[in-house]
C-alpha positions as CSV (number, residue, x, y, z in Angstrom):
1,M,2.8,-3.8,-15.9
2,V,-0.8,-4.7,-15.9
3,D,-3.4,-2.0,-16.1
4,E,-7.0,-2.1,-15.0
5,E,-9.7,-3.2,-17.6
6,T,-10.7,-0.6,-20.1
7,Y,-13.9,1.5,-19.8
8,Y,-16.3,0.4,-22.5
9,Y,-19.3,2.4,-23.5
10,E,-22.4,0.7,-22.0
11,T,-26.0,1.7,-21.7
12,M,-25.1,3.1,-18.3
13,S,-21.5,4.0,-18.8
14,T,-21.0,6.8,-16.2
15,P,-21.8,7.0,-12.5
16,D,-24.1,10.0,-13.2
17,M,-26.1,8.1,-15.8
18,V,-26.4,5.1,-13.5
19,S,-27.7,7.2,-10.6
20,Q,-30.3,8.9,-12.9
21,F,-31.8,5.5,-14.0
22,K,-35.6,5.5,-13.6
23,F,-37.8,2.5,-13.3
24,S,-40.9,1.8,-15.3
25,S,-44.1,1.4,-13.3
26,E,-44.5,-2.1,-14.8
27,V,-41.4,-3.4,-13.0
28,S,-42.3,-5.4,-9.9
29,P,-41.0,-4.1,-6.5
30,F,-38.9,-7.2,-6.1
31,T,-37.2,-6.7,-9.5
32,Q,-36.7,-3.0,-8.6
33,S,-34.9,-4.0,-5.4
34,L,-32.5,-6.2,-7.4
35,M,-32.0,-3.5,-9.9
36,R,-31.3,-0.8,-7.4
37,E,-28.6,-2.9,-5.7
38,Y,-27.1,-3.8,-9.1
39,L,-27.1,-0.2,-10.1
40,K,-25.6,0.9,-6.8
41,L,-22.7,-1.6,-7.3
42,R,-22.4,-0.5,-10.9
43,E,-22.1,3.1,-9.9
44,F,-19.5,2.2,-7.2
45,Y,-17.5,0.2,-9.7
46,L,-17.3,3.0,-12.2
47,K,-16.2,5.4,-9.5
48,H,-13.9,3.4,-7.4
49,R,-13.3,-0.1,-9.0
50,F,-12.6,-1.9,-5.6
51,S,-13.5,-1.4,-2.0
52,K,-10.7,0.5,-0.4
53,D,-10.8,-0.5,3.3
54,E,-12.5,-2.7,5.9
55,Q,-15.3,-0.3,6.5
56,E,-16.1,0.0,2.8
57,Y,-15.9,-3.8,2.4
58,H,-18.4,-4.4,5.3
59,T,-20.7,-1.7,4.2
60,L,-21.1,-3.4,0.8
61,E,-21.3,-6.8,2.3
62,S,-24.1,-5.7,4.7
63,S,-26.0,-4.0,1.8
64,I,-26.0,-7.0,-0.5
65,N,-26.8,-9.5,2.3
66,Q,-30.0,-7.6,3.0
67,V,-31.0,-8.0,-0.6
68,L,-29.9,-11.7,-0.9
69,S,-31.4,-13.1,2.3
70,P,-35.0,-13.7,1.0
71,I,-34.0,-14.8,-2.5
72,K,-34.5,-18.3,-3.9
73,Y,-32.6,-18.4,-7.1
74,D,-34.5,-21.3,-8.6
75,V,-37.8,-19.5,-8.5
76,L,-36.6,-16.3,-10.1
77,S,-37.7,-15.3,-13.6
78,L,-35.2,-15.3,-16.4
79,Y,-34.9,-11.5,-16.2
80,D,-34.4,-11.5,-12.5
81,K,-31.7,-14.3,-12.8
82,V,-29.8,-12.1,-15.2
83,V,-30.0,-9.0,-12.9
84,Y,-29.1,-11.2,-9.9
85,C,-25.9,-12.6,-11.6
86,R,-24.8,-9.3,-12.9
87,M,-25.3,-7.8,-9.4
88,L,-23.2,-10.6,-7.8
89,Y,-20.5,-10.4,-10.5
90,H,-20.0,-6.7,-9.7
91,Y,-20.1,-7.4,-6.0
92,H,-17.5,-10.1,-6.0
93,Y,-15.3,-8.2,-8.5
94,I,-15.4,-5.0,-6.4
95,Q,-14.4,-7.2,-3.3
96,R,-11.6,-8.8,-5.3
97,D,-13.0,-12.3,-5.2
98,F,-12.3,-13.0,-8.8
99,V,-13.2,-16.8,-8.5
100,L,-16.7,-16.0,-7.5
101,G,-16.8,-13.1,-10.0
102,Y,-15.9,-15.7,-12.7
103,K,-18.5,-18.1,-11.4
104,Y,-21.4,-15.5,-11.8
105,A,-20.1,-14.2,-15.2
106,S,-20.1,-17.9,-16.4
107,T,-23.6,-18.4,-15.2
108,L,-24.6,-15.3,-17.1
109,I,-23.1,-16.8,-20.2
110,S,-25.1,-20.0,-19.7
111,L,-28.3,-18.1,-19.2
112,Y,-27.8,-16.2,-22.4
113,E,-26.7,-19.2,-24.5
114,I,-29.3,-21.7,-23.2
115,N,-32.2,-19.2,-23.7
116,G,-30.9,-17.9,-27.0
117,L,-30.4,-14.4,-25.6
118,N,-27.0,-14.2,-27.2
119,T,-28.7,-14.2,-30.6
120,Y,-30.8,-11.0,-29.9
121,Y,-28.6,-9.1,-27.4
122,K,-25.2,-9.3,-29.1
123,E,-23.6,-6.3,-27.4
124,V,-24.6,-7.4,-23.9
125,Y,-23.4,-10.9,-24.7
126,L,-20.0,-9.4,-25.6
127,K,-19.9,-7.5,-22.3
128,I,-20.6,-10.6,-20.2
129,L,-17.9,-12.6,-22.1
130,N,-15.7,-9.6,-21.2
131,Y,-16.6,-10.1,-17.5
132,Q,-15.4,-13.7,-17.7
133,M,-12.2,-12.7,-19.3
134,L,-11.4,-9.9,-16.8
135,C,-11.6,-12.4,-13.9
136,L,-9.4,-15.0,-15.6
137,F,-6.9,-12.3,-16.4
138,R,-6.9,-11.3,-12.7
139,L,-6.4,-15.0,-11.8
140,N,-3.5,-15.5,-14.1
141,A,-5.4,-18.4,-15.7
142,W,-3.9,-17.9,-19.1
143,N,-4.8,-21.4,-20.7
144,R,-8.5,-20.8,-20.1
145,Y,-8.1,-17.1,-21.0
146,A,-6.6,-18.0,-24.4
147,N,-9.4,-20.5,-25.2
148,L,-12.0,-17.9,-24.3
149,L,-10.2,-15.4,-26.5
150,E,-10.6,-17.7,-29.5
151,K,-14.3,-18.0,-28.8
152,F,-14.4,-14.2,-28.6
153,K,-12.6,-13.7,-31.9
154,S,-14.8,-16.2,-33.7
155,L,-18.1,-14.3,-33.0
156,E,-19.8,-13.1,-36.2
157,F,-22.5,-10.6,-36.7
158,E,-25.3,-10.4,-39.3
159,P,-24.8,-7.3,-41.5
160,S,-28.6,-6.6,-41.0
161,L,-28.2,-6.1,-37.2
162,P,-29.0,-2.6,-36.0
163,D,-25.9,-0.6,-35.0
164,I,-23.7,-3.1,-36.8
165,N,-20.8,-0.7,-37.0
166,L,-20.9,0.0,-33.2
167,L,-21.2,-3.7,-32.5
168,R,-18.1,-4.4,-34.7
169,E,-16.2,-1.6,-33.1
170,T,-17.0,-3.0,-29.6
171,H,-15.9,-6.4,-30.7
172,Y,-12.6,-5.0,-32.0
173,K,-11.9,-3.2,-28.8
174,Y,-12.5,-6.2,-26.7
175,V,-10.4,-8.5,-28.9
176,L,-7.5,-6.1,-29.0
177,T,-7.5,-5.5,-25.3
178,H,-7.6,-9.2,-24.4
179,A,-5.1,-10.2,-27.2
180,L,-2.6,-7.7,-25.6
181,N,-3.5,-9.0,-22.1
182,L,-2.7,-12.5,-23.2
183,C,0.7,-11.4,-24.4
184,I,1.3,-9.7,-21.0
185,I,0.1,-12.6,-18.9
186,K,2.4,-15.0,-20.9
187,G,5.4,-12.6,-21.0
188,K,5.3,-12.4,-24.8
189,F,6.0,-8.7,-25.0
190,G,7.4,-8.7,-28.5
191,N,4.4,-10.6,-29.8
192,G,2.1,-8.0,-28.1
193,L,4.0,-5.1,-29.8
194,A,3.8,-6.8,-33.2
195,L,0.0,-7.3,-32.7
196,F,-0.4,-3.6,-31.8
197,I,1.6,-2.4,-34.8
198,D,-0.5,-4.6,-37.1
199,S,-3.7,-3.1,-35.5
200,K,-2.5,0.4,-35.4
201,K,-4.4,1.8,-38.4
202,L,-7.7,0.8,-37.1
203,F,-6.8,1.8,-33.5
204,L,-6.0,5.3,-34.6
205,T,-9.5,5.7,-36.0
206,L,-10.8,5.2,-32.5
207,D,-8.2,7.8,-31.2
208,T,-9.8,10.3,-33.7
209,K,-13.2,9.7,-32.2
210,H,-11.9,10.9,-28.8
211,N,-12.7,7.7,-27.2
212,S,-10.2,8.7,-24.4
213,G,-10.9,5.9,-21.9
214,Y,-10.3,3.1,-24.2
215,V,-7.4,4.8,-26.0
216,N,-5.6,5.6,-22.8
217,S,-5.9,2.1,-21.6
218,I,-4.3,0.8,-24.8
219,Y,-1.5,3.4,-24.6
220,Y,-0.8,2.1,-21.1
221,K,-0.8,-1.5,-22.2
222,V,1.6,-0.7,-25.1
223,A,3.9,1.3,-22.7
224,S,3.9,-1.8,-20.4
225,L,4.8,-4.1,-23.3
226,Y,7.7,-1.8,-24.2
227,F,8.9,-1.7,-20.6
228,G,8.7,-5.5,-20.3
229,N,10.7,-5.7,-23.6
230,G,13.4,-3.4,-22.2
231,Q,12.6,-0.6,-24.7
232,F,12.3,2.2,-22.1
233,K,12.4,5.2,-24.5
234,E,9.5,3.8,-26.5
235,C,7.7,3.1,-23.2
236,I,8.1,6.7,-22.2
237,F,6.8,7.9,-25.6
238,Y,3.5,6.1,-25.1
239,L,3.3,7.1,-21.4
240,D,3.6,10.8,-22.4
241,K,0.7,10.4,-24.8
242,L,-1.4,9.5,-21.8
243,I,0.2,12.0,-19.3
244,Y,-0.1,15.0,-21.6
245,Q,-3.5,14.3,-23.1
246,M,-5.8,17.3,-22.7
247,D,-8.8,15.1,-21.9
248,R,-8.3,13.8,-18.4
249,S,-11.7,12.3,-18.1
250,G,-10.6,8.9,-19.6
251,R,-9.0,6.6,-17.1
252,P,-7.8,9.1,-14.4
253,D,-6.4,6.1,-12.6
254,L,-3.9,5.5,-15.3
255,Q,-2.6,9.1,-14.8
256,I,-1.2,7.9,-11.5
257,F,0.6,4.9,-12.6
258,A,1.8,6.3,-15.9
259,R,3.9,8.8,-13.9
260,I,5.3,6.0,-11.7
261,L,6.1,3.7,-14.7
262,K,7.8,6.7,-16.4
263,L,10.0,7.4,-13.4
264,T,11.0,3.7,-13.3
265,S,11.8,3.8,-17.1
266,L,13.9,6.9,-16.5
267,F,15.7,5.0,-13.6
268,E,16.5,2.2,-16.2
269,L,17.8,4.8,-18.5
270,Q,19.9,6.3,-15.7
271,E,18.4,9.7,-16.2
272,T,18.9,10.6,-12.5
273,E,18.8,14.4,-13.2
274,Y,15.3,14.1,-14.5
275,I,14.2,11.9,-11.6
276,F,15.5,14.5,-9.2
277,E,13.6,17.3,-11.1
278,N,10.3,15.5,-11.3
279,I,9.9,13.2,-8.3
280,R,8.5,16.0,-6.1
281,S,5.9,17.0,-8.7
282,V,4.8,13.4,-9.1
283,Y,4.6,13.0,-5.3
284,S,2.4,16.2,-5.1
285,F,0.3,14.8,-8.0
286,L,-0.3,11.6,-6.1
287,A,-1.1,13.4,-2.8
288,R,-3.5,15.8,-4.6
289,N,-5.3,12.8,-6.1
290,K,-5.3,10.9,-2.7
291,Q,-3.2,8.1,-4.2
292,L,-0.4,8.0,-1.8
293,N,-0.8,4.5,-0.8
294,K,1.8,2.2,0.7
295,F,2.8,0.8,-2.7
296,Q,3.3,4.3,-4.2
297,I,5.3,5.5,-1.1
298,E,7.6,2.5,-1.2
299,I,8.4,3.0,-5.0
300,M,8.8,6.7,-4.7
301,H,11.2,6.3,-1.7
302,F,13.2,3.7,-3.6
303,L,13.6,5.9,-6.7
304,R,14.5,8.9,-4.7
305,V,17.2,7.0,-2.7
306,C,18.6,5.1,-5.7
307,A,18.9,8.1,-7.9
308,R,21.7,9.3,-5.5
309,L,23.5,5.9,-5.2
310,P,26.2,4.3,-7.3
311,S,25.1,1.3,-9.3
312,I,27.0,-1.1,-7.0
313,S,24.8,-0.1,-4.0
314,I,21.4,-0.4,-5.7
315,R,21.0,-4.2,-5.3
316,N,20.5,-3.9,-1.5
317,E,17.8,-1.3,-2.0
318,M,16.1,-3.5,-4.5
319,E,16.1,-6.4,-2.0
320,Q,14.6,-4.1,0.7
321,L,11.9,-2.9,-1.7
322,R,10.9,-6.4,-2.6
323,D,10.6,-7.4,1.1
324,A,8.6,-4.2,1.8
325,L,6.2,-4.9,-1.1
326,Y,5.7,-8.4,0.0
327,V,4.4,-7.1,3.3
328,V,2.2,-4.5,1.5
329,A,0.7,-7.1,-0.8
330,Q,-0.6,-9.2,2.1
331,D,-3.2,-6.5,2.8
332,K,-5.9,-7.0,0.2
333,F,-6.8,-3.3,0.4
334,E,-3.3,-2.4,-0.8
335,Q,-3.2,-4.9,-3.7
336,R,-4.8,-2.8,-6.5
337,P,-1.6,-1.1,-7.6
338,F,0.1,-4.4,-8.4
339,F,-2.4,-4.8,-11.2
340,Y,-1.0,-1.7,-12.9
341,F,2.7,-2.3,-12.5
342,D,4.2,-5.8,-12.1
343,V,7.0,-4.4,-10.0
344,I,7.8,-7.8,-8.4
345,S,8.7,-9.3,-11.9
346,W,10.8,-6.2,-12.6
347,L,12.7,-6.4,-9.3
348,D,13.2,-10.2,-9.6
349,S,14.5,-9.7,-13.1
350,K,17.1,-7.1,-11.9
351,L,18.1,-9.3,-8.9
352,S,18.4,-12.5,-11.0
353,H,19.8,-10.9,-14.1
354,R,17.1,-12.5,-16.2
355,S,14.5,-10.8,-18.5
356,I,11.1,-10.0,-17.2
357,S,9.7,-12.0,-20.2
358,E,11.6,-15.1,-19.0
359,L,10.3,-14.9,-15.5
360,I,6.6,-14.3,-16.5
361,S,6.7,-17.1,-19.0
362,E,7.8,-19.5,-16.2
363,R,5.7,-18.5,-13.3
364,G,3.1,-15.9,-14.4
365,L,2.7,-12.3,-13.3
366,G,4.5,-11.3,-10.1
367,H,1.5,-10.1,-8.1
368,R,0.1,-13.7,-8.1
369,I,3.4,-14.9,-6.6
370,L,3.1,-12.5,-3.7
371,Y,-0.5,-13.5,-2.8
372,E,0.2,-17.2,-3.1
373,S,3.6,-17.2,-1.1
374,K,2.1,-17.0,2.4
């Protein structure tokens, strides 16, 4: 029920733009080496988000260690410290170490605030605040997350600033994203839906600008809120907006999980005929996009089997699926799908006859329970 963070337009917002970055001759060789590693990690992040296996993990680890070994942080210039922290934020986020990711994002914030950079580089300051919030969201730290969101909301911008309209739009995107995230992390799905409805008019202006990456991410969040609230037809309505959108360049990862969440919503609506008709095409779509990971295979198997079973026999299949996903979640390279769909909270709600909202309000998102229950 939790999607990846949204794509925001940055100076280097696509992998191709990152790889084409050219250095000025005035930049020192040392700074260039830091920048190259940062840009390499940034490009990797935009393409893949996380390291997918042991080999990729150790390749990234070896590469950054070669850059870090001669560095003494205390003697770095302010600019080099900023590049150093952004590099390490991206590295730790890619490697799923969200505690260290948060540490380096927080160091960046301190560098900007202590040296007054947040006054002159407002857009970059917004982005590094976003870094902090992404890590807190992953860590299920909703108290700190809520406090930081209030800080985010309180930011003001001088009307005379260049690109003030773009700055306000970026601020709005971040605030809406994280406000919805806070409702998800606390299980307050009704509140999240009310918030979206209140913001819908302004949000639709972004939709008309063809900002597909951001728009798709919000559609997925709203669909997730409806799913958590037990409104499965409304959930499917927003998933279809994403699935049938002509522009597939914005958040292709969400195309994968939108289909899985839609099948699960149809299962809740007991639309077994539709599941039979579409499960093969979804399976083919996942295989074609090289997204048939253990999580997806277990969910698809469950839905295919349960579509044929009487209701009285489904509980046993749900228990088996939860046990299987517990095993899957212990492999950190298989954990990414749990960020998109909180299947554990859904299964536990079905098995305990309690609402998803109730369970998340008590204990947090289900994927954290899995990782901490060793």
